[in-house]
C-alpha positions as CSV (number, residue, x, y, z in Angstrom):
1,M,116.0,84.8,139.1
2,R,115.5,87.5,136.1
3,E,115.6,84.3,133.5
4,M,112.8,82.7,135.6
5,V,110.6,85.9,135.9
6,S,111.4,86.5,132.2
7,A,110.2,83.2,131.2
8,G,107.1,83.4,133.4
9,L,106.3,86.7,131.8
10,A,106.6,85.6,128.2
11,A,104.4,82.5,129.1
12,K,101.4,85.2,130.5
13,G,102.1,87.1,126.8
14,R,103.9,90.0,128.5
15,A,106.6,90.0,126.3
16,V,107.8,93.8,126.9
17,Q,108.2,93.2,130.4
18,A,109.6,89.7,129.9
19,A,112.7,91.5,128.2
20,L,112.8,94.1,130.7
21,A,112.9,91.7,133.3
22,K,116.1,90.1,131.8
23,N,117.8,93.5,131.0
24,P,120.7,94.2,133.8
25,A,119.9,97.9,133.4
26,A,116.3,97.4,135.0
27,S,117.1,97.6,138.6
28,L,115.2,94.9,141.1
29,M,113.8,96.6,144.1
30,H,112.3,94.8,147.2
31,P,109.4,96.2,149.3
32,P,110.8,97.6,152.9
33,K,108.1,95.0,154.5
34,P,107.5,91.2,153.5
35,V,104.4,90.4,152.0
36,P,102.3,88.4,154.4
37,G,102.0,84.6,153.6
38,G,105.6,84.5,151.8
39,A,105.2,85.5,148.5
40,H,108.7,87.2,147.1
41,V,107.5,90.7,145.6
42,I,110.0,92.3,143.3
43,L,109.6,95.8,141.7
44,F,111.5,96.1,138.0
45,D,112.2,99.7,138.1
46,A,113.0,100.9,134.4
47,F,114.4,104.4,135.8
48,P,113.9,106.9,134.4
49,H,110.9,105.6,132.5
50,S,108.8,104.7,135.5
51,R,106.1,104.1,133.5
52,A,107.7,100.8,132.1
53,S,108.4,99.9,135.8
54,F,105.9,96.7,137.2
55,Y,105.8,94.5,139.9
56,V,105.9,90.7,140.0
57,G,105.1,88.3,142.5
58,L,106.8,84.7,143.0
59,V,105.6,82.1,144.8
60,D,107.9,79.0,144.2
61,D,108.4,78.9,140.6
62,I,105.1,80.4,139.7
63,V,105.4,84.3,138.4
64,F,102.5,86.7,139.1
65,Y,102.4,90.1,137.1
66,L,100.8,92.1,139.7
67,T,100.7,96.3,138.0
68,E,97.3,97.2,137.5
69,A,96.3,93.3,137.9
70,P,94.4,93.1,141.3
71,E,93.2,89.2,140.2
72,E,96.7,88.4,140.1
73,F,97.4,89.3,143.5
74,T,94.7,87.7,144.8
75,S,95.6,84.6,142.8
76,M,99.3,85.1,144.5
77,M,97.9,85.5,147.9
78,R,96.0,82.1,147.5
79,A,98.8,80.6,146.0
80,C,100.6,81.5,149.5
81,G,97.6,79.5,151.1
82,L,97.3,82.9,153.4
83,R,94.4,83.1,155.5
84,I,93.7,86.4,156.9
85,D,93.0,85.8,160.7
86,R,94.3,89.1,162.4
87,P,93.7,92.9,161.9
88,E,97.0,93.7,161.6
89,V,97.5,91.0,158.4
90,A,94.4,92.5,156.9
91,V,96.5,95.8,157.0
92,S,99.5,94.5,155.7
93,V,97.8,92.5,152.8
94,A,95.9,95.8,152.0
95,R,99.2,97.9,152.0
96,A,100.9,95.2,149.5
97,Y,97.6,95.4,147.2
98,I,97.3,99.1,147.1
99,E,101.2,99.4,146.5
100,T,101.6,96.4,143.9
101,T,98.7,96.9,142.0
102,R,98.5,100.4,141.4
103,S,99.3,102.3,137.9
104,M,102.9,103.4,137.1
105,R,101.5,106.4,135.2
106,Q,102.0,108.4,138.6
107,F,103.2,108.2,142.1
108,S,100.9,106.7,144.4
109,G,101.2,105.3,147.7
110,V,99.6,104.9,151.3
111,I,100.4,107.7,153.9
112,D,100.0,107.3,157.6
113,S,100.0,111.1,158.6
114,V,99.7,114.3,156.7
115,D,103.5,114.4,157.5
116,D,104.0,111.9,154.9
117,I,102.9,114.2,152.3
118,R,105.9,116.1,150.5
119,M,104.6,119.4,149.6
120,I,106.5,121.6,146.8
121,P,109.1,124.0,148.0
122,C,107.6,127.1,148.5
123,R,108.7,130.1,146.2
124,D,106.5,132.9,147.8
125,A,104.0,133.8,150.3
126,E,101.0,132.4,148.4
127,E,102.7,128.7,147.9
128,E,103.7,129.0,151.4
129,R,100.0,129.7,152.3
130,L,98.8,126.8,150.1
131,C,100.9,124.7,151.7
132,R,100.0,125.7,155.3
133,D,96.1,125.5,154.7
134,A,96.4,121.8,152.9
135,T,98.5,120.6,155.9
136,A,96.1,122.1,158.3
137,R,92.9,121.0,156.6
138,L,94.2,117.1,156.5
139,R,95.8,117.2,159.9
140,G,92.8,116.0,161.7
141,I,91.8,113.7,158.8
142,V,94.6,111.4,157.7
143,D,95.8,108.5,160.2
144,P,97.5,105.1,159.4
145,P,95.5,102.0,157.8
146,S,93.3,100.2,160.1
147,A,91.1,97.3,159.8
148,R,88.2,96.1,161.6
149,K,86.3,92.5,161.2
150,I,82.8,92.4,160.1
151,G,81.5,88.8,159.9
152,S,84.1,87.1,158.0
153,R,85.4,89.7,156.0
154,Y,88.0,92.6,157.1
155,V,87.2,96.2,156.2
156,I,90.6,98.2,155.7
157,T,90.8,102.0,155.2
158,A,94.2,103.2,154.3
159,Y,94.6,107.1,153.0
160,V,96.2,107.1,149.4
161,L,98.4,109.6,147.7
162,C,97.5,109.5,143.9
163,G,99.4,112.1,142.2
164,S,98.2,115.8,143.7
165,D,94.8,113.8,144.9
166,L,94.2,112.1,148.7
167,G,91.9,109.2,148.4
168,L,90.4,107.2,151.2
169,R,90.6,103.7,150.1
170,T,88.4,100.9,151.4
171,L,89.2,97.5,151.0
172,T,87.2,94.5,151.8
173,I,89.0,91.3,152.1
174,T,88.0,88.0,153.0
175,E,89.9,85.4,154.9
176,D,91.0,83.6,151.9
177,C,92.0,86.8,150.2
178,E,89.1,88.1,147.9
179,I,89.8,91.7,147.7
180,A,87.0,94.5,146.4
181,S,88.2,98.0,146.5
182,R,86.8,101.5,146.3
183,N,88.2,104.9,146.5
184,E,86.6,108.3,147.7
185,L,88.4,111.3,146.7
186,I,89.4,113.4,150.1
187,A,91.3,116.2,148.5
188,S,92.4,117.3,144.9
189,D,95.2,119.4,143.6
190,L,97.5,119.4,146.6
191,P,100.6,121.1,146.1
192,V,102.7,118.2,145.7
193,P,105.8,118.0,143.0
194,L,104.8,116.3,139.8
195,S,107.2,113.6,140.2
196,M,107.6,112.0,143.5
């Protein structure tokens, strides 16, 4: 599989990623939940150099480079022939989209509750107060991703932690996987570790 991914990336002009895909030192990781439609998604993890890590998607023998490439995600979903026909499918697609098309320059991920935010270990009373205040402020705000159908589109909202900022991502997804996304900043400078 490494050879196939490497060749596909080289054909797309991604020589650096093609070389990393062939390198056995790069770990291959799979998302905990499969992507709807049957695409096979792989994270090539270049730990400890996480900025070099990247996601690819495979549909049959077609390779899609997904990191910071939302249009490739849409192409991958269309190659699967996926039609979004239920809210839970829309949420699964949104989760996969947010995770695989993100920048690798900092931690980013969908959270389902404020308890998913790992705060820094508190060294003193002031840090403990900051963590407690941040948790209390966000407890009534953050909830799991949800979707509602409006006409032929699904509108999905998801809370995303990106570095020390919490945003509300709103994605609009058509039945044939055209995706538009916008982000609203909810909180910044949360007391979280620099690297998660």
